[in-house]
C-alpha positions as CSV (number, residue, x, y, z in Angstrom):
1,R,-7.5,-19.1,12.0
2,V,-4.3,-18.8,9.9
3,R,-4.6,-20.9,6.7
4,A,-1.5,-19.7,4.9
5,C,1.6,-17.6,5.7
6,G,4.5,-16.7,3.5
7,V,8.1,-16.7,4.6
8,C,10.0,-13.5,4.0
9,R,13.6,-12.4,4.6
10,S,12.1,-10.0,7.2
11,D,11.1,-13.0,9.2
12,H,14.7,-14.1,9.2
13,H,15.9,-10.7,10.4
14,G,13.3,-10.7,13.2
15,W,14.3,-14.2,14.2
16,R,18.0,-13.1,14.3
17,G,17.2,-10.2,16.5
18,H,17.9,-7.5,13.9
19,D,14.5,-5.8,14.3
20,S,13.9,-3.5,17.3
21,D,10.2,-4.3,17.5
22,V,10.9,-8.0,17.9
23,V,13.7,-7.3,20.4
24,S,11.3,-5.0,22.4
25,H,8.6,-7.6,22.4
26,G,10.9,-10.3,23.7
27,L,10.5,-14.1,23.7
28,P,8.5,-16.2,23.1
29,F,7.6,-14.8,19.8
30,V,5.9,-16.0,16.6
31,P,6.9,-14.5,13.2
32,G,4.9,-14.3,10.0
33,H,3.5,-11.1,8.4
34,E,2.3,-12.4,5.1
35,L,-0.9,-14.2,6.2
36,S,-4.4,-15.1,5.3
37,G,-7.0,-17.2,6.9
38,E,-10.6,-17.5,7.9
39,I,-12.6,-15.7,10.6
40,V,-13.4,-18.0,13.6
41,E,-14.6,-15.2,16.0
42,V,-15.7,-11.6,15.8
43,S,-15.4,-9.8,19.2
44,G,-16.3,-6.3,20.3
45,S,-16.9,-3.6,17.9
46,S,-13.8,-4.3,15.8
47,S,-15.6,-5.5,12.7
48,S,-18.9,-5.0,10.9
49,K,-17.7,-6.1,7.5
50,F,-16.6,-9.6,8.4
51,K,-18.4,-12.7,9.8
52,V,-17.4,-16.1,11.0
53,G,-16.2,-18.2,8.0
54,D,-15.1,-15.3,5.8
55,A,-11.7,-15.8,4.0
56,V,-9.4,-12.8,4.6
57,A,-6.0,-11.5,3.8
58,V,-4.1,-9.3,6.3
59,P,-1.6,-6.5,5.4
60,F,1.9,-6.2,6.8
61,I,1.0,-2.9,8.6
62,L,-2.0,-2.8,10.8
63,S,-3.2,0.8,11.2
64,C,-5.1,2.4,14.1
65,G,-7.5,4.6,12.0
66,A,-7.3,7.4,14.5
67,C,-4.0,9.2,14.1
68,L,-3.1,12.0,11.8
69,E,-1.5,9.7,9.2
70,C,-4.5,7.5,9.1
71,D,-6.8,10.6,8.8
72,N,-4.7,11.7,5.8
73,S,-5.2,8.3,4.1
74,R,-1.6,7.1,4.9
75,P,-2.2,3.9,6.9
76,T,1.3,2.5,6.1
77,T,2.8,5.4,8.1
78,C,0.3,5.1,11.0
79,E,1.7,6.5,14.2
80,K,0.4,3.6,16.2
81,Q,0.9,0.8,13.7
82,Q,1.2,-2.8,14.6
83,Q,2.8,-5.5,12.5
84,P,2.0,-9.2,12.7
85,G,5.2,-11.1,13.3
86,F,7.0,-8.1,14.7
87,T,4.9,-6.1,17.3
88,Q,2.5,-8.9,17.9
89,W,2.3,-12.7,17.3
90,G,2.3,-13.4,13.6
91,G,1.0,-15.8,11.0
92,F,3.1,-18.9,12.0
93,A,0.6,-19.1,14.9
94,E,-2.6,-21.1,14.5
95,Y,-4.7,-18.2,15.5
96,V,-4.0,-14.4,15.3
97,A,-6.2,-11.5,16.6
98,I,-6.3,-8.6,14.2
99,P,-7.0,-5.2,15.7
100,H,-9.3,-2.7,13.9
101,A,-10.4,-5.5,11.6
102,D,-12.5,-3.5,9.3
103,R,-9.5,-1.5,8.2
104,N,-6.9,-4.2,8.5
105,M,-8.3,-7.1,6.6
106,C,-9.8,-7.7,3.1
107,H,-12.0,-10.4,1.8
108,I,-10.5,-13.1,-0.4
109,P,-12.7,-14.0,-3.4
110,E,-14.3,-17.4,-3.2
111,N,-12.5,-18.5,-6.4
112,V,-9.0,-17.9,-4.8
113,S,-7.6,-20.6,-2.6
114,F,-5.3,-20.2,0.4
115,A,-2.6,-22.0,-1.6
116,A,-2.8,-19.5,-4.5
């Protein structure tokens, strides 16, 4: 469940149709790539580090973990990368599914709020 999402100039460019990923995806579409939230469901084998109720942050680039770039510790140049708000629904949605969760999320410390 998304609890906070920043607004970035990139969101504006996607909304205006200036990003080929958003154009390829088509409408309807939900922007927002600076998101954090809480886990409400863990499905499949996507995660062993997270449980329901955990507070998490999500990076802009979601990596696959299986390509040459990921194998060489370069997830931001992942050959199969996904991007919330560009290649999939983003953080302005109420709920967002994050693929390969163990590599694409990080825990938020308990003393940090979603408003911080």
